[in-house]
ROSE-4610 file (N, C-alpha, C; in Angstrom, 1 decimal, always signed):
// ROSE-4610
residu = [X/X/X/X/X/X/X/X/X/X/X/X/X/X/X/X/X/X/X/X/X/X/X/X/X/X/X/X/X/X/X/X/X/X/X/X/X/X/X/X/X/X/X/X/X/X/X/X/X/X/X/X/X/X/X/X/X/X/X/X/X/X/X/X/X/X/X/X/X/X/X/X/X/X/X/X/X/X/X/X/X/X/X/X/X/X/X/X/X/X/X/X/X/X/X/X/X/X/X/X/X/X/X/X/X/X/X/X/X/X/X/X/X/X/X/X/X/X/X/X/X/X/X/X/X/X/X/X/X/X/X/X/X/X/X/X/X/X/X/X/X/X/X/X/X/X/X/X/X/X/X/X/X/X/X/X/X/X/X/X/X/X/X/X/X/X/X/X/X/X/X/X/X/X/X/X/X/X/X/X/X/X/X/X/X/X/X/X/X/X/X/X/X/X/X/X/X/X/X/X/X/X/X/X/X/X/X/X/X/X/X/X/X/X/X/X/X/X/X/X/X/X/X/X/X/X/X/X/X/X/X/X/X/X/X/X/X/X/X/X/X/X/X/X/X/X/X/X/X/X/X/X/X/X/X/X/X/X/X/X/X/X/X/X/X/X/X/X/X/X/X/X/X/X/X/X/X/X/X/X/X/X/X/X/X/X/X/X/X/X/X/X/X/X/X/X/X/X/X/X/X/X/X/X/X/X/X/X/X/X/X/X/X/X/X/X/X/X/X/X/X/X/X/X/X/X/X/X/X/X/X/X/X/X/X/X/X/X/X/X/X/X/X/X/X/X/X/X/X/X/X/X/X/X/X/X/X/X/X/X/X/X/X/X/X/X/X/X/X/X/X/X/X/X/X/X/X/X/X/X/X/X/X/X/X/X/X/X/X/X/X/X/X/X/X/X/X/X/X/X/X/X]
num = [1/1/1/2/2/2/3/3/3/4/4/4/5/5/5/6/6/6/7/7/7/8/8/8/9/9/9/10/10/10/11/11/11/12/12/12/13/13/13/14/14/14/15/15/15/16/16/16/17/17/17/18/18/18/19/19/19/20/20/20/21/21/21/22/22/22/23/23/23/24/24/24/25/25/25/26/26/26/27/27/27/28/28/28/29/29/29/30/30/30/31/31/31/32/32/32/33/33/33/34/34/34/35/35/35/36/36/36/37/37/37/38/38/38/39/39/39/40/40/40/41/41/41/42/42/42/43/43/43/44/44/44/45/45/45/46/46/46/47/47/47/48/48/48/49/49/49/50/50/50/51/51/51/52/52/52/53/53/53/54/54/54/55/55/55/56/56/56/57/57/57/58/58/58/59/59/59/60/60/60/61/61/61/62/62/62/63/63/63/64/64/64/65/65/65/66/66/66/67/67/67/68/68/68/69/69/69/70/70/70/71/71/71/72/72/72/73/73/73/74/74/74/75/75/75/76/76/76/77/77/77/78/78/78/79/79/79/80/80/80/81/81/81/82/82/82/83/83/83/84/84/84/85/85/85/86/86/86/87/87/87/88/88/88/89/89/89/90/90/90/91/91/91/92/92/92/93/93/93/94/94/94/95/95/95/96/96/96/97/97/97/98/98/98/99/99/99/100/100/100/101/101/101/102/102/102/103/103/103/104/104/104/105/105/105/106/106/106/107/107/107/108/108/108/109/109/109/110/110/110/111/111/111/112/112/112/113/113/113/114/114/114/115/115/115/116/116/116/117/117/117/118/118/118/119/119/119/120/120/120/121/121/121/122/122/122/123/123/123/124/124/124/125/125/125/126/126/126/127/127/127/128/128/128/129/129/129/130/130/130/131/131/131/132/132/132/133/133/133/134/134/134]
x = [+4.8/+5.5/+4.8/+5.5/+4.9/+5.2/+4.2/+4.3/+3.7/+4.4/+3.8/+3.2/+1.9/+1.2/+0.8/+1.2/+0.9/-0.5/-0.9/-2.2/-2.5/-1.5/-1.7/-2.1/-1.7/-2.1/-3.5/-3.7/-5.0/-6.1/-5.9/-6.9/-7.3/-6.4/-6.7/-7.7/-7.9/-9.0/-10.4/-10.5/-11.8/-11.9/-10.8/-10.8/-10.3/-11.0/-10.7/-9.6/-8.4/-7.3/-6.1/-5.1/-3.9/-3.4/-3.1/-2.6/-3.6/-4.9/-6.0/-5.9/-5.7/-5.7/-4.6/-3.4/-2.3/-2.5/-3.1/-3.4/-4.4/-5.4/-6.4/-5.9/-4.8/-4.2/-3.6/-3.0/-2.5/-3.6/-4.7/-5.9/-6.4/-6.5/-6.9/-6.0/-4.7/-3.7/-3.7/-4.0/-4.2/-5.4/-6.5/-7.8/-7.6/-6.8/-6.5/-5.4/-4.9/-3.9/-2.5/-2.3/-1.0/+0.1/-0.4/+0.5/+0.0/+0.8/+0.4/+0.6/-0.4/-0.4/-0.3/+0.7/+0.8/+0.9/+0.6/+0.7/+0.7/+1.2/+1.0/-0.5/-0.9/-2.4/-2.9/-2.0/-2.5/-3.1/-2.9/-3.5/-5.0/-5.7/-7.2/-7.5/-6.8/-7.1/-6.8/-5.7/-5.3/-6.4/-6.7/-7.7/-9.0/-9.5/-10.7/-10.7/-9.7/-9.6/-9.6/-8.8/-8.8/-10.2/-10.8/-12.1/-13.1/-13.1/-14.0/-14.0/-12.8/-12.7/-12.7/-12.9/-13.0/-14.4/-14.4/-15.5/-16.8/-16.7/-17.9/-18.0/-17.3/-17.4/-18.3/-19.4/-20.4/-20.0/-20.8/-20.6/-20.8/-21.8/-22.0/-20.9/-20.4/-19.3/-18.0/-17.8/-16.7/-16.8/-18.0/-18.2/-18.0/-18.5/-18.4/-17.0/-16.3/-14.9/-14.0/-14.2/-13.5/-13.9/-15.2/-15.6/-15.0/-14.8/-14.2/-12.8/-12.1/-10.7/-10.6/-11.4/-11.4/-11.8/-12.7/-13.2/-12.0/-11.1/-10.0/-9.0/-9.0/-8.1/-6.7/-6.3/-4.9/-4.1/-2.9/-2.0/-1.6/-2.3/-2.0/-1.1/+0.0/+1.0/+0.8/+0.7/+0.8/+2.4/+2.8/+4.3/+5.0/+6.0/+6.9/+7.8/+8.6/+9.5/+10.6/+11.0/+12.1/+11.5/+10.3/+9.7/+9.4/+9.0/+8.8/+10.1/+11.2/+12.5/+13.0/+12.8/+13.2/+12.4/+11.1/+10.3/+10.7/+11.0/+11.4/+12.8/+13.7/+15.0/+14.9/+14.1/+13.9/+13.3/+12.4/+11.7/+12.7/+13.6/+14.6/+15.6/+15.9/+16.9/+16.4/+15.1/+14.5/+13.6/+13.2/+12.2/+10.8/+10.5/+9.2/+8.4/+7.1/+6.3/+6.6/+6.4/+6.6/+5.5/+4.3/+3.3/+3.9/+4.5/+5.1/+6.2/+7.0/+8.2/+7.8/+6.6/+6.2/+6.1/+5.7/+5.6/+7.0/+7.9/+9.3/+9.9/+9.8/+10.3/+9.8/+8.5/+7.9/+8.4/+8.6/+9.2/+10.6/+11.4/+12.7/+12.7/+11.9/+11.8/+11.4/+10.5/+10.0/+10.8/+11.8/+12.6/+11.7/+10.8/+9.9/+9.8/+9.1/+9.0/+7.9/+8.1/+7.1/+6.5/+5.2/+4.5/+3.8/+4.1/+3.6/+3.2/+2.3/+1.9/+2.4/+3.2/+3.7/+5.1/+5.2/+6.6/+7.6/+7.2/+8.1/+8.7/+7.8/+8.3/+9.3/+8.9/+9.8/+11.1/+11.1/+12.3/+13.2/+12.7/+13.4/+14.0/+13.3/+13.7/+14.2/+14.1/+14.5/+16.0/+16.8/+18.2/+18.6/+17.7/+18.0/+16.9/+15.9/+14.7/+14.2/+13.7/+13.1/+11.7/+11.5/+10.2/+9.8/+8.5/+7.9/+6.9/+7.0/+6.1/+5.1/+3.8/+2.7/+2.5]
y = [-10.4/-9.4/-9.1/-9.0/-8.7/-7.3/-6.6/-5.2/-5.1/-4.3/-3.9/-2.6/-2.5/-1.2/-0.7/+0.5/+1.0/+1.6/+2.0/+2.6/+3.8/+4.6/+5.9/+5.5/+4.4/+4.0/+3.3/+2.4/+1.7/+2.7/+3.8/+4.8/+5.5/+5.6/+6.2/+5.4/+4.2/+3.4/+3.9/+4.7/+5.1/+6.6/+7.4/+8.8/+9.4/+10.4/+11.0/+12.1/+11.8/+12.7/+12.4/+13.2/+13.1/+11.6/+11.0/+9.6/+8.5/+8.9/+7.9/+7.0/+7.5/+6.8/+5.7/+6.1/+5.2/+4.1/+4.5/+3.5/+2.5/+3.0/+2.0/+1.1/+1.5/+0.6/-0.6/-0.4/-1.5/-2.5/-1.9/-2.8/-3.6/-2.9/-3.6/-4.7/-4.4/-5.4/-6.6/-6.3/-7.4/-8.3/-7.6/-8.3/-9.2/-8.8/-9.5/-10.6/-10.7/-11.7/-11.4/-10.2/-9.8/-9.5/-9.1/-8.8/-9.4/-9.4/-9.8/-8.6/-8.3/-7.1/-7.7/-7.3/-7.7/-6.5/-6.7/-5.6/-6.2/-5.5/-5.9/-5.9/-6.8/-6.9/-5.5/-4.7/-3.4/-2.5/-2.8/-2.1/-1.9/-3.0/-2.9/-1.9/-1.9/-1.0/+0.4/+0.7/+2.0/+2.6/+1.8/+2.2/+2.5/+1.6/+1.8/+3.1/+3.4/+4.6/+5.8/+5.9/+7.1/+7.3/+6.3/+6.5/+6.9/+6.4/+6.7/+8.2/+8.8/+10.2/+11.2/+10.7/+11.5/+12.2/+13.5/+14.4/+13.9/+13.6/+13.2/+11.7/+10.9/+9.4/+8.9/+8.2/+7.7/+6.4/+6.0/+4.7/+3.5/+3.7/+2.7/+2.6/+3.8/+3.9/+3.2/+3.5/+2.9/+1.4/+0.9/-0.6/-1.2/-0.6/-1.1/-1.1/-0.1/+0.0/-1.1/-1.3/-2.3/-3.7/-3.9/-5.2/-5.4/-4.4/-4.6/-5.0/-4.4/-4.8/-6.3/-6.7/-8.0/-9.0/-8.7/-9.5/-9.7/-8.8/-8.9/-10.0/-10.3/-11.3/-11.0/-9.8/-9.4/-10.3/-10.4/-11.2/-10.3/-10.5/-9.6/-10.4/-9.8/-10.5/-10.1/-11.1/-10.8/-10.8/-9.8/-9.6/-10.8/-11.3/-12.3/-11.5/-12.2/-11.6/-10.8/-11.4/-10.7/-9.4/-9.4/-8.2/-7.2/-7.6/-6.7/-6.1/-6.8/-6.3/-5.3/-5.6/-4.7/-3.4/-3.5/-2.3/-1.4/-2.0/-1.2/-0.6/-1.3/-0.8/+0.3/+0.2/+1.2/+2.5/+2.3/+3.4/+4.3/+3.6/+4.4/+5.0/+4.3/+4.8/+6.0/+5.9/+6.9/+7.9/+7.7/+8.5/+8.5/+7.4/+7.2/+6.4/+6.4/+5.6/+4.1/+3.4/+1.9/+1.4/+2.0/+1.6/+1.6/+2.8/+2.9/+1.9/+1.7/+0.8/-0.6/-1.0/-2.4/-2.6/-1.6/-1.8/-1.9/-1.1/-1.1/-2.5/-2.9/-4.2/-5.4/-5.3/-6.4/-6.3/-5.2/-5.1/-5.6/-5.3/-5.8/-7.3/-7.8/-9.3/-10.0/-9.5/-10.2/-9.8/-8.9/-8.4/-7.9/-7.0/-6.4/-4.9/-4.3/-2.8/-2.4/-1.3/-0.6/+0.5/+0.6/+1.6/+2.5/+3.8/+4.7/+6.0/+6.7/+8.1/+9.0/+8.5/+9.3/+9.8/+11.0/+11.6/+11.4/+11.5/+11.3/+9.9/+8.9/+7.5/+7.4/+7.9/+7.8/+8.5/+9.7/+10.5/+9.8/+9.2/+8.5/+7.2/+6.5/+5.1/+4.8/+5.7/+5.4/+5.0/+5.4/+5.1/+3.7/+3.0/+1.6/+0.6/+1.1/+0.3/+0.6/-0.4/-0.1/+0.4/+1.7/+2.3/+3.3/+3.3/+4.2/+5.1/+6.4/+7.4/+7.7/+7.5/+7.9/+9.4]
z = [-12.3/-11.6/-10.3/-9.2/-7.9/-7.5/-7.0/-6.5/-5.1/-4.3/-3.0/-3.2/-3.0/-3.1/-1.7/-1.4/-0.1/+0.0/+1.1/+1.4/+0.5/+0.3/-0.5/-1.9/-2.4/-3.8/-3.8/-2.9/-2.8/-2.6/-1.8/-1.6/-2.9/-3.8/-5.1/-5.9/-5.6/-6.2/-5.9/-4.8/-4.3/-4.3/-4.4/-4.4/-5.7/-6.2/-7.4/-7.1/-7.3/-7.0/-8.0/-7.9/-8.7/-8.5/-9.6/-9.6/-9.6/-9.6/-9.6/-10.8/-12.0/-13.2/-13.2/-12.8/-12.7/-11.6/-10.5/-9.5/-9.9/-10.7/-11.2/-12.3/-12.9/-13.9/-13.2/-12.0/-11.3/-10.9/-10.5/-10.1/-11.3/-12.5/-13.7/-14.1/-14.1/-14.4/-13.4/-12.2/-11.2/-11.5/-11.8/-12.1/-13.4/-14.3/-15.5/-15.3/-14.1/-13.8/-14.4/-14.7/-15.3/-14.2/-13.0/-11.9/-10.6/-9.6/-8.2/-7.3/-6.6/-5.6/-4.2/-3.4/-2.0/-1.2/+0.1/+1.1/+2.5/+3.5/+4.9/+5.2/+6.1/+6.5/+7.0/+7.5/+8.1/+7.0/+5.8/+4.7/+4.9/+5.3/+5.5/+6.5/+7.6/+8.7/+8.4/+7.7/+7.2/+6.3/+5.2/+4.3/+5.0/+5.8/+6.6/+7.3/+8.0/+8.8/+8.0/+6.9/+6.1/+5.5/+4.9/+4.3/+5.3/+6.5/+7.6/+7.9/+7.8/+8.2/+7.0/+5.7/+4.6/+4.7/+4.5/+4.7/+4.0/+2.7/+1.9/+1.7/+2.5/+2.3/+3.3/+2.9/+3.7/+4.4/+5.3/+6.0/+4.9/+4.1/+3.1/+2.1/+1.6/+0.7/+1.3/+2.6/+3.2/+3.3/+3.6/+3.6/+2.3/+1.3/-0.1/-0.6/-0.3/-0.7/-0.1/+1.2/+1.9/+1.4/+1.1/+0.6/-0.7/-1.6/-2.9/-2.8/-1.8/-1.6/-1.1/-0.2/+0.3/-0.8/-1.7/-2.8/-3.8/-3.9/-4.8/-4.4/-3.1/-2.5/-2.8/-2.4/-2.5/-1.5/-1.8/-0.9/+0.3/+1.4/+2.6/+3.5/+4.0/+4.8/+6.3/+7.1/+8.6/+8.8/+9.6/+9.7/+10.4/+9.8/+10.4/+11.3/+12.1/+13.0/+12.2/+11.1/+10.3/+9.6/+9.2/+8.6/+9.7/+10.8/+12.0/+12.4/+12.5/+12.8/+11.8/+10.5/+9.4/+9.5/+9.7/+9.7/+10.9/+12.0/+13.2/+12.8/+12.3/+11.9/+10.9/+9.9/+8.9/+9.5/+10.4/+11.0/+11.8/+12.6/+13.3/+12.3/+11.3/+10.3/+9.5/+9.1/+8.2/+8.8/+10.0/+10.7/+10.1/+9.3/+8.8/+9.8/+9.7/+10.7/+10.5/+11.5/+11.4/+10.4/+10.4/+9.4/+8.0/+7.7/+6.3/+6.1/+7.2/+7.0/+6.8/+7.2/+6.9/+5.4/+4.7/+3.2/+2.6/+3.1/+2.7/+3.0/+4.2/+4.6/+3.8/+3.5/+2.7/+1.3/+0.7/-0.7/-0.7/+0.3/+0.4/+0.5/+1.5/+1.7/+0.4/-0.4/-1.6/-2.8/-2.6/-3.7/-4.9/-4.5/-5.6/-5.4/-6.3/-6.3/-5.4/-4.7/-3.9/-4.7/-4.7/-5.4/-4.4/-4.4/-3.4/-4.0/-3.4/-3.8/-2.7/-1.8/-0.6/-0.9/-1.2/-1.6/-0.5/+0.8/+1.9/+1.9/+1.6/+1.5/+0.4/-0.8/-2.0/-1.7/-1.2/-1.0/+0.0/+1.0/+2.0/+1.6/+0.7/+0.4/-1.0/-1.9/-3.3/-3.5/-2.5/-2.7/-2.3/-1.6/-1.2/-1.6/-2.3/-2.6/-4.0/-4.7/-6.0/-5.6/-5.8/-5.4/-6.5/-6.8/-7.8/-7.2/-7.5/-7.0/-8.0/-7.6/-8.6/-8.6]
């Protein structure tokens, strides 16, 4: 089974907050070869930026966290023209950021479920997309 995990879920692998246990279950299932995790390539930049500005997250912790994501070899997608156009379309339609809409467009293109911890993304997209809120 293929899942698109957005930044809000991947961040929970490194931050102890509500939904962390469930987010880590996706990581464990991926490591055991039970599922495939995909995301737009911007995931790396978004996670890097959020961790960089977390109050108690050090430079070393940020580096190690990003290294662990890279070592997992998640399937990261550079946007095709069709995904780019869909992301822009959904952003205008839903008033979500284009960043968020890349995850939605990828899930639609791959016909798979989007996993998010962002209630705004869930509330905006659950009527036209298979999406799960952690």
